[in-house]
TIPA-675987 format. One line per field, with one value per residue (C-alpha): x, y, z. Coordinates in Angstrom, 1 decimal, always signed. Layout:
u: c(X | ...)
v: c(Y | ...)
w: c(Z | ...)
! end
This chain:
u: c(+21.7 | +25.2 | +26.1 | +29.2 | +30.2 | +32.5 | +33.9 | +37.5 | +37.4 | +38.5 | +36.8 | +33.5 | +33.6 | +34.2 | +31.3 | +29.0 | +30.1 | +29.5 | +26.1 | +25.1 | +26.3 | +24.3 | +21.3 | +21.7 | +23.5 | +26.8 | +29.0 | +32.2 | +34.2 | +36.1 | +38.3 | +38.6 | +36.4 | +38.6 | +38.5 | +34.7 | +34.4 | +36.6 | +34.4 | +31.3 | +32.8 | +33.5 | +30.4 | +26.7 | +25.8 | +22.3 | +23.0 | +25.8 | +26.4 | +28.5 | +30.5 | +31.0 | +34.4 | +36.7 | +40.5 | +40.7 | +37.3 | +34.3 | +31.4 | +29.1 | +31.5 | +31.5 | +27.7 | +27.4 | +29.7 | +27.5 | +24.3 | +26.0 | +26.8 | +23.1 | +24.0 | +20.7 | +22.1 | +20.4 | +22.8 | +22.4 | +24.6 | +26.0 | +27.7 | +28.7 | +27.5 | +24.2 | +23.2 | +19.9 | +21.6 | +24.2 | +21.5 | +19.6 | +22.7 | +23.2 | +19.7 | +19.8 | +23.0 | +21.2 | +21.2 | +18.1 | +18.4 | +20.6 | +21.5 | +23.5 | +26.3 | +26.2 | +23.6 | +21.8 | +22.7 | +19.2 | +17.9 | +20.6 | +19.5 | +15.9 | +16.5 | +18.6 | +15.8 | +13.3 | +15.5 | +15.9 | +12.2 | +11.7 | +13.1 | +11.2 | +7.9 | +8.7 | +9.3 | +6.7 | +5.6 | +6.7 | +9.4 | +8.2 | +9.6 | +7.6 | +5.3 | +7.7 | +6.9 | +9.5 | +8.6 | +11.7 | +10.2 | +9.8 | +12.4 | +9.6 | +9.4 | +5.9 | +4.6 | +0.8 | +0.2 | +2.9 | +5.7 | +9.0 | +11.2 | +14.7 | +17.9 | +19.6 | +22.1 | +19.6 | +17.2 | +20.0 | +21.1 | +17.5 | +16.7 | +19.9 | +19.0 | +15.4 | +16.3 | +18.5 | +16.2 | +17.3 | +20.7 | +23.9 | +25.1 | +28.8 | +30.1 | +32.1 | +28.9 | +27.2 | +30.1 | +30.0 | +26.4 | +26.7 | +30.0 | +31.7 | +35.2 | +37.9 | +35.6 | +37.3 | +35.2 | +35.5 | +36.3 | +33.0 | +30.9 | +28.7 | +28.2 | +27.0 | +24.5 | +23.2 | +22.9 | +20.7 | +18.6 | +18.0 | +16.8 | +14.5 | +13.0 | +12.6 | +10.8 | +8.3 | +7.9 | +9.0 | +8.9 | +12.3 | +15.8 | +19.2 | +21.6 | +25.4 | +27.0 | +30.5 | +33.2 | +30.7 | +28.2 | +24.5 | +21.3 | +17.7 | +15.2 | +11.5 | +10.8 | +7.7 | +5.0 | +4.1 | +0.6 | +0.3 | -0.6)
v: c(-16.3 | -17.8 | -21.4 | -23.5 | -26.1 | -28.8 | -30.4 | -31.6 | -31.3 | -27.7 | -27.6 | -28.9 | -26.7 | -23.6 | -24.6 | -25.0 | -21.7 | -19.8 | -21.5 | -20.5 | -16.9 | -16.7 | -17.9 | -15.0 | -16.8 | -15.8 | -19.0 | -20.3 | -23.4 | -25.8 | -28.5 | -30.7 | -31.8 | -30.0 | -26.8 | -27.2 | -27.6 | -24.5 | -22.5 | -23.7 | -22.7 | -19.2 | -18.4 | -19.0 | -20.6 | -20.9 | -24.3 | -26.7 | -28.7 | -31.7 | -34.2 | -37.5 | -38.6 | -36.0 | -36.5 | -36.3 | -37.1 | -39.1 | -36.8 | -38.9 | -38.5 | -34.7 | -34.7 | -36.8 | -34.3 | -31.5 | -33.2 | -34.5 | -30.8 | -30.0 | -27.8 | -27.6 | -26.1 | -27.7 | -30.1 | -31.3 | -34.3 | -34.2 | -37.5 | -40.2 | -42.8 | -43.5 | -46.9 | -46.8 | -48.1 | -45.3 | -42.6 | -44.0 | -43.9 | -40.2 | -39.3 | -41.3 | -39.5 | -36.2 | -35.0 | -33.0 | -33.9 | -36.1 | -35.4 | -37.9 | -37.0 | -36.2 | -33.5 | -30.6 | -27.2 | -25.9 | -28.9 | -28.3 | -24.7 | -25.6 | -28.2 | -25.7 | -23.1 | -25.7 | -26.5 | -22.8 | -22.2 | -24.6 | -22.3 | -19.4 | -21.4 | -21.9 | -18.1 | -15.3 | -14.5 | -10.9 | -9.2 | -5.9 | -2.7 | +0.5 | +0.6 | -1.4 | -5.1 | -7.2 | -10.5 | -12.8 | -15.3 | -12.5 | -10.0 | -7.4 | -4.4 | -3.0 | +0.2 | +0.8 | -1.4 | +0.2 | -2.3 | -2.6 | -5.6 | -5.3 | -6.5 | -9.6 | -7.6 | -5.0 | -7.7 | -9.6 | -6.3 | -5.4 | -8.9 | -8.9 | -5.4 | -6.4 | -9.6 | -7.4 | -4.4 | -2.1 | -3.8 | -2.8 | -5.1 | -4.9 | -4.1 | -7.4 | -9.4 | -7.6 | -8.3 | -12.0 | -12.3 | -10.3 | -11.5 | -14.9 | -15.6 | -14.3 | -11.7 | -8.3 | -5.8 | -2.1 | -0.2 | +1.7 | -1.2 | -1.6 | +2.2 | +2.2 | -0.6 | +1.1 | +4.4 | +2.8 | +0.9 | +4.1 | +5.7 | +2.8 | +2.9 | +6.7 | +6.4 | +4.0 | +6.5 | +3.8 | +4.9 | +3.4 | +4.7 | +3.0 | +4.7 | +4.5 | +3.4 | +4.9 | +2.2 | -0.6 | -0.8 | -0.1 | -0.4 | -0.3 | +1.6 | +2.5 | +6.2 | +8.0 | +8.6 | +12.2 | +13.3 | +16.1 | +19.5)
w: c(-2.5 | -2.1 | -3.2 | -2.4 | -5.0 | -3.6 | -6.7 | -7.4 | -11.2 | -12.0 | -15.4 | -14.1 | -11.0 | -13.2 | -15.5 | -12.5 | -11.0 | -14.3 | -14.7 | -11.1 | -11.6 | -14.9 | -12.9 | -10.5 | -7.6 | -5.9 | -6.1 | -4.5 | -5.4 | -3.1 | -4.6 | -1.5 | +1.4 | +3.9 | +1.9 | +1.7 | +5.5 | +6.0 | +3.7 | +5.4 | +8.8 | +7.5 | +5.4 | +6.0 | +2.6 | +1.4 | -0.3 | -1.2 | -4.3 | -3.2 | -5.2 | -3.5 | -5.0 | -3.4 | -3.2 | +0.6 | +2.1 | +0.9 | +0.3 | +2.4 | +5.4 | +4.9 | +4.7 | +7.9 | +9.7 | +8.7 | +9.9 | +13.1 | +13.8 | +13.2 | +10.2 | +8.3 | +5.0 | +2.0 | +0.2 | -3.3 | -4.2 | -7.7 | -8.4 | -10.9 | -8.4 | -10.0 | -8.6 | -6.7 | -3.5 | -3.8 | -4.3 | -1.3 | +0.8 | -0.1 | +0.8 | +4.0 | +5.0 | +5.0 | +1.4 | +0.3 | -3.4 | -5.6 | -9.2 | -11.2 | -13.6 | -16.5 | -15.7 | -17.3 | -15.9 | -16.2 | -14.2 | -11.5 | -11.2 | -11.0 | -8.3 | -6.3 | -6.5 | -5.3 | -2.3 | -1.6 | -1.6 | +1.3 | +4.0 | +2.6 | +2.9 | +6.6 | +7.1 | +7.0 | +3.5 | +4.1 | +6.1 | +7.5 | +8.9 | +9.2 | +6.2 | +4.1 | +3.2 | +1.5 | -0.2 | -0.4 | -2.9 | -5.5 | -4.4 | -4.3 | -2.0 | -1.3 | +0.3 | +0.4 | -2.6 | -4.7 | -5.5 | -7.2 | -8.0 | -6.7 | -8.4 | -6.9 | -4.8 | -3.8 | -2.6 | -0.7 | +1.0 | +2.0 | +3.2 | +5.4 | +6.8 | +7.5 | +9.3 | +11.6 | +11.7 | +14.5 | +14.8 | +12.9 | +10.1 | +9.4 | +5.9 | +5.9 | +6.6 | +3.7 | +1.4 | +2.3 | +1.3 | -1.9 | -3.4 | -3.9 | -2.8 | -5.1 | -6.8 | -6.8 | -4.9 | -5.5 | -2.3 | -2.5 | -3.8 | -0.7 | -0.4 | -4.0 | -3.3 | -0.2 | -2.2 | -4.8 | -2.3 | -0.4 | -3.7 | -4.4 | -0.9 | -1.1 | -4.4 | -2.8 | +0.1 | +2.5 | +6.2 | +6.9 | +6.8 | +6.3 | +8.8 | +8.4 | +11.6 | +11.4 | +11.6 | +11.6 | +8.7 | +8.3 | +10.3 | +9.0 | +11.2 | +10.9 | +10.6 | +11.9 | +9.3 | +9.2 | +8.2 | +5.7 | +7.4)
! end
């Protein structure tokens, strides 16, 4: 899961980013409203943490632009505007939650997780390909009752491949989902994640295969299940 924090205080933004990473999220920071909008246009974020008092745009205006464009990304307002009328204004502008400053990092993470569960509840409980079932809410891969819990990046990679089963997913798209802006990525990082995911699926005897598409990326396909002779 990848989160964008739009916050103009560098110290607070860094603290939030560290807290989100420790909680298992990939996280990016934007210091202005325009930078935030540019990041949203470039990356499909799972949620946004939004300060209202930005140096160039009012956070409510940014939020209204998102909703006018029918962008459904969950938005959690994190603001020092704590009057009931201000909180109501934020929710009516399209925010999904509102946390006043000062705040507790554990509560912020818990509220984000609650927001991120909402889309999952609207999707199938399992994503399937061949005899493999994947449960997004627990990051669990299951084959014939045998299950294993994947790491955060393994789970993100498998979910992306399953949602595009039969269609190639580019290496750059995978990198965008697995790593935040500015994080140094080893040249073979995606290959390593694919290698370990292949081993995990083979250990489960999953009837799927991750094919390398030269010059493009990877594609997940169902394989025929052969009966023992």
